[in-house]
N, C-alpha and C positions, 0 to 999 in steps of 0.2 A: 503425633505419638513418638515416643522414644524408640530407636531401632535396637531391639533386643539381640538380634542375631549378630550384628557387628560388634556389639559390646561383648557378647559371649566369645566370639572368635578372637577378639583382642585379648581377653583374659585367658583363653586356652593357650594362645601363643606365649603369653607371659609365664603361665604355669609351666609350660614345657621348657622354656629357657631357664627358669629358676630351678626346675628339677635337674636339668642337665648340669647346671653350675653346682648344685648340691652334691650330685653323684661324683663330679670331678673332685670336689673338696674331700669327700669321703675316700676316694681312691688315693689322693695325695696323703691323707692322714694315715691310711693303712700302710702306705709305703714307708712313711717315717716311723710308724709304730713297729714295723718289722726290724728296725735297726736298734730298738731300745729294749731294755729288760728291767726287772725289779722296780724300784721306787721311781726311776725315771719314766718307765713305761706307764706306771700307775698315774703319775702326775700329768704326763702328756695326754693320756686318754681322758682323764678327768677334765682337763682344760678343753680338749676338743669337744667333749660331750656338752660342756656348758656353752661353748661357742655355737654348736649346732642347735642346741635348745633355744638359745637367744635368737638366732637367725630364723628358725622356724616360727617362733612366737611373733617376731616382728612381721614376717611375711603373712602369717595368718591374720594378724590384726589389720594389715593393709588391705588384704583381699576381702576380709569381712566388712570393713568400712566401705569399700567400694560397692560391695553387694547391697548394703543398706542404702547407700546413696542412689544406686541404680533402681532398687525396688521402690524407693520413694518417687522417682521420676515416672515409674510405670503406674503407680497408684498412690498419688499424693495423700498425705494425711490431711484431713480436713476437720474443721471444728463442726460439730453438729449441735443443734439446739435441742435440748431435752424438752419434751412436751408430755404432759400428764393428762389422762382423761379424767374428767370430773364426774 
């Protein structure tokens, strides 16, 4: 049987690392944003928002795919033969 606890621990570590990286990126973005105003600020925040949305979407897809693969290892999808009572 597949080891669920080690898989979960590994993903917990990855999540914490990614969260830390994301927070650091937000802090850097905030620092830069404080130096801008007007249209430059709007353009910068729009760009950063799109980058963050793309990053989050990519990470979500990666983690979701991993969850599906892991779930299939725990309970493989099998073909079943339908039978009908006569």
